[in-house]
Biopython code that builds the backbone (N, CA, C, O; Angstrom):
import numpy as np
from Bio.PDB.StructureBuilder import StructureBuilder

atoms = [
    (1, "MET", "N", (-22.125, 14.038, 9.147)),
    (1, "MET", "CA", (-21.123, 14.974, 8.581)),
    (1, "MET", "C", (-19.772, 14.049, 7.742)),
    (1, "MET", "O", (-18.888, 13.362, 8.254)),
    (2, "LYS", "N", (-20.086, 14.407, 6.053)),
    (2, "LYS", "CA", (-19.582, 13.163, 5.490)),
    (2, "LYS", "C", (-17.992, 13.811, 5.340)),
    (2, "LYS", "O", (-17.648, 14.985, 5.202)),
    (3, "GLN", "N", (-17.088, 12.430, 5.435)),
    (3, "GLN", "CA", (-15.339, 13.236, 5.212)),
    (3, "GLN", "C", (-15.241, 13.113, 4.095)),
    (3, "GLN", "O", (-15.775, 12.329, 3.310)),
    (4, "GLU", "N", (-14.201, 14.278, 3.910)),
    (4, "GLU", "CA", (-13.774, 14.693, 2.642)),
    (4, "GLU", "C", (-13.067, 13.724, 1.911)),
    (4, "GLU", "O", (-12.568, 12.876, 2.651)),
    (5, "ILE", "N", (-12.831, 13.540, 0.597)),
    (5, "ILE", "CA", (-11.799, 12.678, 0.506)),
    (5, "ILE", "C", (-10.173, 12.821, -0.126)),
    (5, "ILE", "O", (-9.944, 13.318, -1.229)),
    (6, "GLN", "N", (-9.463, 12.463, 0.492)),
    (6, "GLN", "CA", (-7.851, 12.578, 0.201)),
    (6, "GLN", "C", (-7.292, 11.879, -0.541)),
    (6, "GLN", "O", (-7.806, 10.860, -1.004)),
    (7, "LEU", "N", (-6.153, 12.267, -0.801)),
    (7, "LEU", "CA", (-4.981, 11.647, -1.753)),
    (7, "LEU", "C", (-4.148, 11.080, -0.838)),
    (7, "LEU", "O", (-3.442, 11.776, -0.108)),
    (8, "TYR", "N", (-4.157, 9.533, -0.787)),
    (8, "TYR", "CA", (-3.103, 9.073, -0.102)),
    (8, "TYR", "C", (-1.950, 7.900, -1.075)),
    (8, "TYR", "O", (-1.995, 7.174, -2.068)),
    (9, "GLU", "N", (-1.110, 8.273, -0.145)),
    (9, "GLU", "CA", (0.234, 6.845, -1.040)),
    (9, "GLU", "C", (0.743, 5.621, 0.343)),
    (9, "GLU", "O", (1.232, 5.528, 1.469)),
    (10, "MET", "N", (0.230, 4.953, -0.696)),
    (10, "MET", "CA", (1.173, 3.370, 0.364)),
    (10, "MET", "C", (1.372, 2.268, -0.024)),
    (10, "MET", "O", (0.761, 1.334, -0.542)),
    (11, "ILE", "N", (2.750, 2.632, 0.455)),
    (11, "ILE", "CA", (4.149, 1.726, 0.397)),
    (11, "ILE", "C", (4.452, 0.385, 0.898)),
    (11, "ILE", "O", (4.656, 0.514, 2.105)),
    (12, "TYR", "N", (4.556, -0.621, 0.614)),
    (12, "TYR", "CA", (4.111, -2.087, 1.256)),
    (12, "TYR", "C", (5.405, -3.016, 0.648)),
    (12, "TYR", "O", (5.803, -3.200, -0.502)),
    (13, "LEU", "N", (5.926, -3.571, 2.129)),
    (13, "LEU", "CA", (7.253, -4.435, 1.498)),
    (13, "LEU", "C", (6.380, -6.341, 1.650)),
    (13, "LEU", "O", (6.016, -6.916, 2.677)),
    (14, "VAL", "N", (6.330, -6.703, 0.555)),
    (14, "VAL", "CA", (5.711, -7.918, 0.132)),
    (14, "VAL", "C", (7.719, -8.772, 0.299)),
    (14, "VAL", "O", (8.866, -8.490, -0.049)),
    (15, "ASN", "N", (6.839, -10.070, 1.188)),
    (15, "ASN", "CA", (8.252, -11.103, 1.246)),
    (15, "ASN", "C", (9.458, -11.550, 0.151)),
    (15, "ASN", "O", (9.299, -12.507, -0.608)),
    (16, "PRO", "N", (10.301, -10.985, 0.164)),
    (16, "PRO", "CA", (11.120, -11.521, -1.591)),
    (16, "PRO", "C", (10.476, -12.999, -1.675)),
    (16, "PRO", "O", (9.875, -13.381, -2.680)),
    (17, "SER", "N", (10.633, -13.687, -0.680)),
    (17, "SER", "CA", (10.788, -14.856, -1.383)),
    (17, "SER", "C", (9.335, -15.527, -2.413)),
    (17, "SER", "O", (9.210, -16.723, -2.673)),
    (18, "PHE", "N", (8.367, -14.436, -2.869)),
    (18, "PHE", "CA", (7.427, -14.719, -3.686)),
    (18, "PHE", "C", (7.818, -14.288, -4.925)),
    (18, "PHE", "O", (8.683, -13.483, -5.269)),
    (19, "THR", "N", (6.554, -15.370, -5.915)),
    (19, "THR", "CA", (7.793, -15.384, -7.505)),
    (19, "THR", "C", (6.723, -13.991, -7.893)),
    (19, "THR", "O", (5.892, -13.430, -7.178)),
    (20, "GLN", "N", (7.064, -13.770, -9.068)),
    (20, "GLN", "CA", (6.621, -11.969, -9.903)),
    (20, "GLN", "C", (5.091, -12.803, -9.901)),
    (20, "GLN", "O", (4.260, -12.257, -9.176)),
    (21, "GLN", "N", (4.640, -13.990, -10.582)),
    (21, "GLN", "CA", (2.966, -14.014, -10.301)),
    (21, "GLN", "C", (2.172, -13.740, -9.113)),
    (21, "GLN", "O", (1.104, -13.129, -9.150)),
    (22, "GLU", "N", (2.782, -14.262, -7.927)),
    (22, "GLU", "CA", (2.568, -14.049, -6.552)),
    (22, "GLU", "C", (2.249, -12.770, -5.643)),
    (22, "GLU", "O", (1.581, -12.446, -4.661)),
    (23, "VAL", "N", (3.232, -12.193, -6.674)),
    (23, "VAL", "CA", (3.177, -10.393, -6.353)),
    (23, "VAL", "C", (2.393, -10.457, -6.739)),
    (23, "VAL", "O", (1.399, -10.730, -6.066)),
    (24, "SER", "N", (2.309, -10.204, -8.349)),
    (24, "SER", "CA", (1.400, -9.893, -9.387)),
    (24, "SER", "C", (-0.350, -9.922, -8.524)),
    (24, "SER", "O", (-0.994, -8.890, -8.334)),
    (25, "GLU", "N", (-0.741, -11.056, -8.193)),
    (25, "GLU", "CA", (-1.445, -11.566, -7.202)),
    (25, "GLU", "C", (-2.038, -10.581, -6.163)),
    (25, "GLU", "O", (-3.126, -10.014, -6.266)),
    (26, "LYS", "N", (-1.189, -10.472, -5.192)),
    (26, "LYS", "CA", (-1.136, -9.238, -4.102)),
    (26, "LYS", "C", (-1.407, -8.053, -4.074)),
    (26, "LYS", "O", (-1.786, -7.353, -3.135)),
    (27, "ILE", "N", (-1.101, -7.676, -5.725)),
    (27, "ILE", "CA", (-0.588, -5.964, -5.832)),
    (27, "ILE", "C", (-2.430, -6.345, -6.575)),
    (27, "ILE", "O", (-3.154, -5.717, -5.804)),
    (28, "ASP", "N", (-3.154, -6.887, -7.406)),
    (28, "ASP", "CA", (-4.579, -7.504, -7.480)),
    (28, "ASP", "C", (-5.165, -7.921, -6.097)),
    (28, "ASP", "O", (-6.345, -8.263, -6.024)),
    (29, "TYR", "N", (-4.782, -7.911, -5.576)),
    (29, "TYR", "CA", (-5.380, -7.980, -4.733)),
    (29, "TYR", "C", (-6.074, -6.440, -3.751)),
    (29, "TYR", "O", (-7.211, -6.015, -3.545)),
    (30, "TYR", "N", (-4.856, -6.048, -3.405)),
    (30, "TYR", "CA", (-5.100, -4.731, -2.599)),
    (30, "TYR", "C", (-5.822, -3.904, -3.823)),
    (30, "TYR", "O", (-6.560, -2.988, -3.459)),
    (31, "GLN", "N", (-5.699, -4.113, -5.117)),
    (31, "GLN", "CA", (-6.243, -2.717, -5.677)),
    (31, "GLN", "C", (-7.984, -3.267, -5.996)),
    (31, "GLN", "O", (-9.060, -2.668, -6.006)),
    (32, "ASN", "N", (-7.616, -4.566, -6.211)),
    (32, "ASN", "CA", (-9.463, -4.721, -6.125)),
    (32, "ASN", "C", (-9.892, -4.247, -4.727)),
    (32, "ASN", "O", (-11.019, -3.754, -4.672)),
    (33, "PHE", "N", (-9.228, -4.309, -3.661)),
    (33, "PHE", "CA", (-10.117, -4.689, -2.293)),
    (33, "PHE", "C", (-10.550, -2.935, -2.415)),
    (33, "PHE", "O", (-11.650, -2.431, -2.189)),
    (34, "LEU", "N", (-9.196, -2.215, -2.876)),
    (34, "LEU", "CA", (-10.066, -0.329, -2.731)),
    (34, "LEU", "C", (-10.356, 0.004, -3.660)),
    (34, "LEU", "O", (-10.999, 1.052, -3.589)),
    (35, "THR", "N", (-10.156, -0.518, -5.026)),
    (35, "THR", "CA", (-11.655, -0.306, -6.203)),
    (35, "THR", "C", (-12.883, -0.329, -5.975)),
    (35, "THR", "O", (-13.724, 0.495, -6.333)),
    (36, "SER", "N", (-13.132, -2.006, -4.903)),
    (36, "SER", "CA", (-14.402, -2.455, -4.362)),
    (36, "SER", "C", (-15.004, -1.542, -3.339)),
    (36, "SER", "O", (-16.186, -1.665, -3.018)),
    (37, "LYS", "N", (-14.178, -0.577, -2.787)),
    (37, "LYS", "CA", (-14.769, 0.663, -1.450)),
    (37, "LYS", "C", (-14.774, 2.271, -1.875)),
    (37, "LYS", "O", (-14.895, 3.314, -1.232)),
    (38, "GLY", "N", (-14.521, 1.844, -3.740)),
    (38, "GLY", "CA", (-15.273, 3.164, -4.032)),
    (38, "GLY", "C", (-14.101, 4.028, -4.471)),
    (38, "GLY", "O", (-14.441, 5.194, -4.674)),
    (39, "SER", "N", (-12.766, 3.760, -4.678)),
    (39, "SER", "CA", (-11.716, 4.493, -4.246)),
    (39, "SER", "C", (-10.905, 3.810, -6.108)),
    (39, "SER", "O", (-11.025, 2.719, -6.665)),
    (40, "GLN", "N", (-10.154, 5.065, -6.515)),
    (40, "GLN", "CA", (-8.997, 5.031, -7.605)),
    (40, "GLN", "C", (-8.238, 4.698, -6.926)),
    (40, "GLN", "O", (-8.179, 4.927, -5.718)),
    (41, "VAL", "N", (-7.272, 3.890, -7.791)),
    (41, "VAL", "CA", (-5.798, 3.424, -7.485)),
    (41, "VAL", "C", (-4.767, 3.563, -8.759)),
    (41, "VAL", "O", (-5.076, 3.756, -9.935)),
    (42, "MET", "N", (-3.884, 3.462, -8.378)),
    (42, "MET", "CA", (-2.762, 3.966, -9.273)),
    (42, "MET", "C", (-1.209, 2.891, -8.173)),
    (42, "MET", "O", (-0.627, 2.858, -7.089)),
    (43, "VAL", "N", (-1.289, 2.229, -9.529)),
    (43, "VAL", "CA", (-0.078, 1.137, -8.875)),
    (43, "VAL", "C", (1.356, 0.993, -9.573)),
    (43, "VAL", "O", (1.537, 0.580, -10.719)),
    (44, "GLN", "N", (2.357, 1.414, -8.657)),
    (44, "GLN", "CA", (3.612, 1.086, -9.242)),
    (44, "GLN", "C", (4.718, 0.258, -8.432)),
    (44, "GLN", "O", (5.393, 0.703, -7.504)),
    (45, "ASN", "N", (4.767, -0.933, -8.924)),
    (45, "ASN", "CA", (5.452, -2.149, -8.412)),
    (45, "ASN", "C", (6.872, -1.605, -8.770)),
    (45, "ASN", "O", (7.289, -1.247, -9.872)),
    (46, "ARG", "N", (7.737, -1.642, -7.131)),
    (46, "ARG", "CA", (9.761, -0.452, -7.394)),
    (46, "ARG", "C", (10.296, -1.560, -7.746)),
    (46, "ARG", "O", (11.297, -1.410, -8.446)),
    (47, "GLY", "N", (9.836, -3.218, -7.396)),
    (47, "GLY", "CA", (11.132, -4.631, -7.914)),
    (47, "GLY", "C", (11.128, -4.644, -6.286)),
    (47, "GLY", "O", (10.657, -4.138, -5.268)),
    (48, "LYS", "N", (12.086, -5.688, -6.871)),
    (48, "LYS", "CA", (13.106, -5.889, -5.510)),
    (48, "LYS", "C", (14.665, -4.981, -5.084)),
    (48, "LYS", "O", (15.671, -4.620, -5.695)),
    (49, "ARG", "N", (14.249, -4.911, -3.971)),
    (49, "ARG", "CA", (15.326, -4.009, -3.230)),
    (49, "ARG", "C", (16.537, -4.723, -1.977)),
    (49, "ARG", "O", (16.619, -5.900, -1.626)),
    (50, "SER", "N", (17.197, -3.780, -1.607)),
    (50, "SER", "CA", (17.880, -4.373, -0.649)),
    (50, "SER", "C", (17.188, -3.432, 0.311)),
    (50, "SER", "O", (16.684, -2.327, 0.113)),
    (51, "LEU", "N", (17.306, -4.220, 1.482)),
    (51, "LEU", "CA", (16.762, -3.073, 3.527)),
    (51, "LEU", "C", (17.591, -2.261, 3.733)),
    (51, "LEU", "O", (18.634, -2.636, 3.199)),
    (52, "SER", "N", (17.668, -1.642, 4.060)),
    (52, "SER", "CA", (18.668, -0.911, 4.829)),
    (52, "SER", "C", (19.097, -2.000, 6.522)),
    (52, "SER", "O", (20.208, -2.178, 7.022)),
    (53, "TYR", "N", (17.823, -2.487, 6.966)),
    (53, "TYR", "CA", (18.285, -3.106, 7.967)),
    (53, "TYR", "C", (17.605, -4.285, 7.669)),
    (53, "TYR", "O", (16.894, -4.190, 6.668)),
    (54, "PRO", "N", (17.603, -5.588, 8.344)),
    (54, "PRO", "CA", (16.748, -6.994, 8.238)),
    (54, "PRO", "C", (15.205, -6.367, 8.911)),
    (54, "PRO", "O", (15.055, -5.589, 9.854)),
    (55, "ILE", "N", (14.450, -6.851, 8.273)),
    (55, "ILE", "CA", (12.613, -6.741, 9.037)),
    (55, "ILE", "C", (12.219, -7.982, 8.485)),
    (55, "ILE", "O", (11.949, -8.362, 7.346)),
    (56, "LYS", "N", (12.271, -8.633, 9.865)),
    (56, "LYS", "CA", (10.955, -10.173, 9.847)),
    (56, "LYS", "C", (12.323, -10.975, 9.500)),
    (56, "LYS", "O", (11.954, -11.545, 8.473)),
    (57, "GLY", "N", (13.726, -11.403, 9.709)),
    (57, "GLY", "CA", (14.667, -11.713, 8.716)),
    (57, "GLY", "C", (14.588, -11.853, 7.490)),
    (57, "GLY", "O", (14.489, -12.927, 6.896)),
    (58, "PHE", "N", (14.631, -10.628, 6.956)),
    (58, "PHE", "CA", (14.363, -10.629, 5.464)),
    (58, "PHE", "C", (15.564, -9.329, 5.091)),
    (58, "PHE", "O", (15.110, -8.235, 5.429)),
    (59, "ASP", "N", (17.047, -9.237, 4.442)),
    (59, "ASP", "CA", (17.482, -8.200, 3.399)),
    (59, "ASP", "C", (17.263, -7.846, 2.373)),
    (59, "ASP", "O", (17.990, -7.016, 1.828)),
    (60, "THR", "N", (16.008, -8.451, 1.688)),
    (60, "THR", "CA", (15.202, -8.120, 0.691)),
    (60, "THR", "C", (13.948, -7.716, 0.503)),
    (60, "THR", "O", (13.226, -8.515, 1.099)),
    (61, "ALA", "N", (13.161, -6.693, -0.139)),
    (61, "ALA", "CA", (11.639, -7.066, -0.079)),
    (61, "ALA", "C", (11.122, -6.270, -1.530)),
    (61, "ALA", "O", (11.571, -5.204, -1.952)),
    (62, "THR", "N", (10.243, -6.958, -2.043)),
    (62, "THR", "CA", (9.631, -5.937, -2.956)),
    (62, "THR", "C", (8.674, -4.882, -2.852)),
    (62, "THR", "O", (7.573, -5.070, -2.334)),
    (63, "TYR", "N", (9.037, -3.782, -3.318)),
    (63, "TYR", "CA", (8.880, -2.991, -3.207)),
    (63, "TYR", "C", (7.392, -2.477, -3.604)),
    (63, "TYR", "O", (7.679, -1.847, -4.621)),
    (64, "ILE", "N", (5.690, -2.310, -3.426)),
    (64, "ILE", "CA", (4.969, -1.576, -4.223)),
    (64, "ILE", "C", (4.489, -0.540, -3.477)),
    (64, "ILE", "O", (4.396, -0.420, -2.256)),
    (65, "GLN", "N", (3.976, 0.744, -5.042)),
    (65, "GLN", "CA", (3.729, 1.945, -4.045)),
    (65, "GLN", "C", (1.959, 1.805, -4.892)),
    (65, "GLN", "O", (1.486, 1.055, -5.746)),
    (66, "MET", "N", (1.487, 2.846, -4.166)),
    (66, "MET", "CA", (-0.273, 2.489, -4.604)),
    (66, "MET", "C", (-0.265, 3.856, -3.884)),
    (66, "MET", "O", (0.118, 4.144, -2.751)),
    (67, "ILE", "N", (-1.026, 4.939, -5.286)),
    (67, "ILE", "CA", (-1.663, 6.087, -4.631)),
    (67, "ILE", "C", (-3.327, 5.782, -4.362)),
    (67, "ILE", "O", (-3.931, 4.718, -4.495)),
    (68, "TYR", "N", (-3.686, 6.728, -4.059)),
    (68, "TYR", "CA", (-5.566, 6.332, -4.272)),
    (68, "TYR", "C", (-6.144, 7.074, -3.348)),
    (68, "TYR", "O", (-5.566, 7.359, -2.300)),
    (69, "LEU", "N", (-7.287, 7.446, -3.622)),
    (69, "LEU", "CA", (-8.242, 8.131, -2.838)),
    (69, "LEU", "C", (-8.790, 7.401, -1.780)),
    (69, "LEU", "O", (-8.659, 6.188, -1.620)),
    (70, "GLY", "N", (-9.496, 8.285, -0.958)),
    (70, "GLY", "CA", (-9.961, 8.084, 0.299)),
    (70, "GLY", "C", (-10.370, 9.004, 1.575)),
    (70, "GLY", "O", (-10.106, 10.191, 1.765)),
    (71, "ASN", "N", (-10.896, 8.343, 2.168)),
    (71, "ASN", "CA", (-11.061, 9.004, 3.456)),
    (71, "ASN", "C", (-10.271, 8.263, 5.079)),
    (71, "ASN", "O", (-9.441, 7.359, 5.166)),
    (72, "GLY", "N", (-10.771, 8.875, 5.909)),
    (72, "GLY", "CA", (-9.659, 8.159, 7.338)),
    (72, "GLY", "C", (-10.192, 6.862, 7.199)),
    (72, "GLY", "O", (-9.326, 6.049, 6.875)),
    (73, "ARG", "N", (-11.802, 6.191, 7.391)),
    (73, "ARG", "CA", (-11.855, 4.982, 7.816)),
    (73, "ARG", "C", (-11.253, 3.832, 6.608)),
    (73, "ARG", "O", (-10.752, 2.751, 6.919)),
    (74, "LEU", "N", (-11.454, 4.415, 4.918)),
    (74, "LEU", "CA", (-10.366, 3.498, 4.290)),
    (74, "LEU", "C", (-9.510, 3.692, 4.893)),
    (74, "LEU", "O", (-9.396, 2.882, 5.813)),
    (75, "VAL", "N", (-8.696, 4.499, 4.841)),
    (75, "VAL", "CA", (-7.484, 3.711, 5.741)),
    (75, "VAL", "C", (-7.540, 3.153, 7.014)),
    (75, "VAL", "O", (-6.967, 2.064, 6.978)),
    (76, "ASN", "N", (-7.891, 3.359, 7.919)),
    (76, "ASN", "CA", (-8.429, 2.038, 8.189)),
    (76, "ASN", "C", (-8.439, 0.946, 8.672)),
    (76, "ASN", "O", (-7.816, 0.199, 9.426)),
    (77, "ILE", "N", (-9.508, 1.042, 7.908)),
    (77, "ILE", "CA", (-9.893, -0.387, 6.888)),
    (77, "ILE", "C", (-8.638, -1.003, 6.657)),
    (77, "ILE", "O", (-8.269, -2.022, 7.240)),
    (78, "LEU", "N", (-8.019, -0.420, 5.855)),
    (78, "LEU", "CA", (-7.100, -0.924, 4.595)),
    (78, "LEU", "C", (-5.541, -1.114, 5.948)),
    (78, "LEU", "O", (-4.742, -2.045, 5.857)),
    (79, "ASN", "N", (-5.455, -0.069, 7.015)),
    (79, "ASN", "CA", (-4.565, -1.229, 7.869)),
    (79, "ASN", "C", (-5.096, -2.393, 8.154)),
    (79, "ASN", "O", (-4.516, -3.331, 7.609)),
    (80, "LYS", "N", (-6.149, -2.716, 8.930)),
    (80, "LYS", "CA", (-6.159, -3.564, 9.541)),
    (80, "LYS", "C", (-6.198, -4.662, 8.764)),
    (80, "LYS", "O", (-5.742, -5.659, 9.325)),
    (81, "GLU", "N", (-6.757, -4.892, 7.184)),
    (81, "GLU", "CA", (-6.266, -6.210, 6.246)),
    (81, "GLU", "C", (-4.926, -6.118, 5.926)),
    (81, "GLU", "O", (-4.411, -7.230, 5.813)),
    (82, "LEU", "N", (-4.023, -4.996, 5.702)),
    (82, "LEU", "CA", (-2.656, -5.191, 5.908)),
    (82, "LEU", "C", (-1.732, -6.151, 7.053)),
    (82, "LEU", "O", (-0.803, -6.958, 7.100)),
    (83, "GLY", "N", (-2.717, -5.423, 7.919)),
    (83, "GLY", "CA", (-2.161, -6.376, 9.338)),
    (83, "GLY", "C", (-2.090, -7.550, 10.058)),
    (83, "GLY", "O", (-1.480, -7.991, 11.032)),
    (84, "ARG", "N", (-3.264, -8.060, 8.919)),
    (84, "ARG", "CA", (-3.575, -9.440, 8.829)),
    (84, "ARG", "C", (-2.733, -9.855, 8.061)),
    (84, "ARG", "O", (-2.286, -10.945, 8.417)),
    (85, "ASP", "N", (-2.202, -9.364, 6.917)),
    (85, "ASP", "CA", (-0.929, -9.950, 6.156)),
    (85, "ASP", "C", (0.238, -10.813, 5.873)),
    (85, "ASP", "O", (1.267, -10.342, 5.389)),
    (86, "THR", "N", (0.139, -11.742, 6.087)),
    (86, "THR", "CA", (1.796, -12.375, 6.805)),
    (86, "THR", "C", (3.057, -12.033, 6.175)),
    (86, "THR", "O", (4.159, -11.841, 6.689)),
    (87, "MET", "N", (2.595, -11.985, 4.678)),
    (87, "MET", "CA", (3.445, -11.691, 3.226)),
    (87, "MET", "C", (3.627, -10.034, 3.493)),
    (87, "MET", "O", (4.182, -9.691, 2.450)),
    (88, "ILE", "N", (3.519, -9.203, 4.050)),
    (88, "ILE", "CA", (3.491, -8.496, 4.021)),
    (88, "ILE", "C", (4.314, -7.811, 5.177)),
    (88, "ILE", "O", (3.696, -7.768, 6.241)),
    (89, "LEU", "N", (5.639, -7.241, 5.193)),
    (89, "LEU", "CA", (7.023, -7.109, 6.128)),
    (89, "LEU", "C", (6.500, -5.845, 6.889)),
    (89, "LEU", "O", (6.282, -5.720, 8.094)),
    (90, "ARG", "N", (6.354, -4.930, 5.860)),
    (90, "ARG", "CA", (6.191, -3.429, 6.228)),
    (90, "ARG", "C", (5.129, -2.481, 5.211)),
    (90, "ARG", "O", (5.151, -2.509, 3.980)),
    (91, "LYS", "N", (4.313, -1.741, 5.961)),
    (91, "LYS", "CA", (3.303, -1.157, 5.480)),
    (91, "LYS", "C", (3.616, 0.443, 6.119)),
    (91, "LYS", "O", (4.239, 0.626, 7.164)),
    (92, "MET", "N", (2.882, 1.856, 5.010)),
    (92, "MET", "CA", (3.368, 2.863, 5.595)),
    (92, "MET", "C", (2.394, 3.632, 4.638)),
    (92, "MET", "O", (2.643, 3.597, 3.433)),
    (93, "ILE", "N", (1.066, 4.475, 5.187)),
    (93, "ILE", "CA", (0.088, 5.022, 4.101)),
    (93, "ILE", "C", (0.406, 5.783, 4.920)),
    (93, "ILE", "O", (0.650, 5.590, 6.111)),
    (94, "THR", "N", (0.435, 7.467, 3.824)),
    (94, "THR", "CA", (0.789, 9.048, 4.210)),
    (94, "THR", "C", (-0.285, 9.476, 3.293)),
    (94, "THR", "O", (-0.381, 9.165, 2.106)),
    (95, "ARG", "N", (-1.163, 10.300, 4.047)),
    (95, "ARG", "CA", (-1.566, 11.391, 3.397)),
    (95, "ARG", "C", (-1.274, 12.585, 2.580)),
    (95, "ARG", "O", (-0.756, 13.630, 2.973)),
    (96, "LEU", "N", (-1.854, 12.159, 0.865)),
    (96, "LEU", "CA", (-0.157, 13.537, 0.089)),
    (96, "LEU", "C", (-1.201, 15.253, 0.584)),
    (96, "LEU", "O", (-2.415, 15.448, 0.651)),
    (97, "PRO", "N", (-0.182, 16.042, 0.797)),
    (97, "PRO", "CA", (-1.041, 17.323, 0.129)),
    (97, "PRO", "C", (-1.623, 17.564, -0.752)),
    (97, "PRO", "O", (-1.377, 17.251, -1.917)),
    (98, "SER", "N", (-2.856, 18.413, -0.171)),
    (98, "SER", "CA", (-3.859, 18.734, -1.543)),
    (98, "SER", "C", (-2.841, 20.127, -2.110)),
    (98, "SER", "O", (-1.764, 20.438, -1.602)),
    (99, "ASP", "N", (-3.573, 20.896, -3.392)),
    (99, "ASP", "CA", (-3.682, 21.824, -4.001)),
    (99, "ASP", "C", (-3.498, 23.044, -2.905)),
    (99, "ASP", "O", (-2.554, 23.807, -3.115)),
    (100, "LYS", "N", (-4.582, 23.358, -1.400)),
    (100, "LYS", "CA", (-5.490, 23.856, -0.806)),
    (100, "LYS", "C", (-3.957, 24.095, -0.235)),
    (100, "LYS", "O", (-3.383, 25.142, -0.538)),
    (101, "GLU", "N", (-3.326, 23.150, 0.565)),
    (101, "GLU", "CA", (-2.497, 23.013, 1.994)),
    (101, "GLU", "C", (-1.644, 23.843, 0.956)),
    (101, "GLU", "O", (-1.528, 24.849, 1.656)),
    (102, "PHE", "N", (-0.882, 24.193, -0.339)),
    (102, "PHE", "CA", (-0.062, 24.768, -0.355)),
    (102, "PHE", "C", (0.036, 26.466, -0.930)),
    (102, "PHE", "O", (1.051, 27.087, -1.247)),
    (103, "ALA", "N", (-1.516, 26.969, -0.926)),
    (103, "ALA", "CA", (-1.762, 28.017, -1.367)),
    (103, "ALA", "C", (-1.262, 28.728, -0.300)),
    (103, "ALA", "O", (-1.301, 29.959, -0.305)),
]
sb = StructureBuilder()
sb.init_structure("model")
sb.init_model(0)
sb.init_chain("A")
sb.init_seg("    ")
for serial, (resi, resn, name, xyz) in enumerate(atoms, 1):
    if name == "N":
        sb.init_residue(resn, " ", resi, " ")
    sb.init_atom(name, np.array(xyz, "f"), 0.0, 1.0, " ", f" {name:<3s}", serial, name[0])
structure = sb.get_structure()
């Protein structure tokens, strides 16, 4: 049985010592990663922000938000890929509710 396509939101925090060029390359990498798996992606760079508490010794981080189409299998693959990336300080992926869930 094929898994149904859902809408997901991913927010990840990038090491603040990255230059703007390096952040753009990181965004492109994950955007290309998702599109190569057949997803459609919308990206917003939320910029550098202060953290409520230090993460891995950093008080600030660059926030990146991606909204994409996928299924549980794609989320698992993406989680593994993000987990291997040492420049990602923190990540969070959530499934967004569909219109059917509000009815």
